[in-house]
C-alpha positions in Angstrom: -19.9 -13.9 -7.9 -19.2 -13.8 -4.2 -22.0 -12.7 -2.0 -21.0 -10.5 1.0 -22.7 -10.1 4.3 -25.4 -7.4 4.3 -23.6 -5.7 7.2 -20.8 -4.7 4.8 -23.1 -3.2 2.1 -22.7 0.4 1.1 -25.2 2.7 2.9 -24.7 5.8 0.6 -27.5 5.1 -1.8 -25.4 3.1 -4.3 -27.5 0.6 -6.2 -26.4 -3.0 -5.5 -27.6 -6.5 -6.0 -29.4 -7.9 -2.9 -30.1 -11.5 -1.9 -32.6 -12.6 0.7 -34.0 -15.9 2.1 -35.8 -18.3 -0.3 -33.5 -17.3 -3.2 -34.9 -13.8 -3.6 -32.5 -11.6 -5.7 -33.1 -8.1 -6.9 -31.3 -4.8 -7.2 -31.8 -2.1 -4.6 -30.2 0.4 -2.3 -30.0 1.6 1.2 -32.3 4.6 1.9 -35.7 5.9 2.9 -38.4 4.0 1.0 -41.1 6.6 0.9 -40.0 9.8 2.5 -38.3 11.3 5.6 -40.9 9.9 8.1 -39.7 6.3 7.7 -36.3 5.0 8.9 -33.7 4.1 6.4 -33.4 0.5 5.3 -32.6 -1.6 2.2 -35.1 -0.7 -0.5 -35.9 -3.5 -2.9 -39.0 -5.2 -4.5 -39.5 -7.6 -1.6 -40.9 -5.2 1.0 -41.7 -7.9 3.5 -38.2 -9.5 3.3 -34.9 -8.4 4.6 -31.8 -8.9 2.4 -29.1 -11.0 4.0 -26.3 -10.6 1.4 -25.2 -8.2 -1.4 -22.9 -7.9 -4.4 -21.8 -5.0 -6.6 -23.9 -4.5 -9.7 -20.7 -3.9 -11.7 -20.1 -7.6 -11.8 -23.6 -8.1 -13.4 -22.9 -5.4 -16.0 -19.7 -7.2 -16.9 -21.3 -10.6 -17.3 -22.0 -10.4 -21.0 -18.4 -9.3 -21.8 -17.0 -12.1 -19.6 -19.2 -14.7 -21.2 -18.2 -13.7 -24.7 -14.5 -13.8 -23.8 -14.9 -17.2 -22.1 -16.7 -18.6 -25.2 -13.8 -17.6 -27.4 -11.3 -19.3 -25.0 -13.3 -22.5 -25.0 -13.7 -22.5 -28.7 -10.0 -22.1 -29.3 -8.6 -24.2 -26.5 -5.1 -22.8 -27.0 -3.2 -19.8 -25.6 -4.2 -16.9 -27.8 -5.3 -13.3 -27.6 -8.7 -14.6 -26.4 -7.0 -15.6 -23.1 -5.7 -12.1 -22.7 -9.2 -10.7 -23.4 -10.7 -13.0 -20.7 -8.1 -12.0 -18.2 -8.7 -8.3 -19.0 -12.5 -8.7 -18.7 -12.2 -10.4 -15.4 -9.8 -7.7 -14.1 -12.2 -5.0 -15.3 -15.1 -6.7 -13.5 -13.1 -6.9 -10.3 -11.7 -3.3 -10.7 -8.1 -4.5 -10.6 -5.3 -4.2 -13.1 -4.4 -7.2 -15.2 
């Protein structure tokens, strides 16, 4: 997974994976943490820390599918349908065609 700078993160309320200093990682979103009186910011469990990077949650959701396909490829170690499954799973996780 490639972490992107927090400045490029979506600010429309989309849930994303956030990473901060000291290895803190959690899902969160950009919004108002507790009502309209407070300014918008990244809302995540570490209230006293500011996230520095982000990644789409879609990649996390695809992790199990990618792992299963990779295990098939490693077990077979020859060019088979498992390779096609792996390429398809990676493309799906990236949101690109095979």
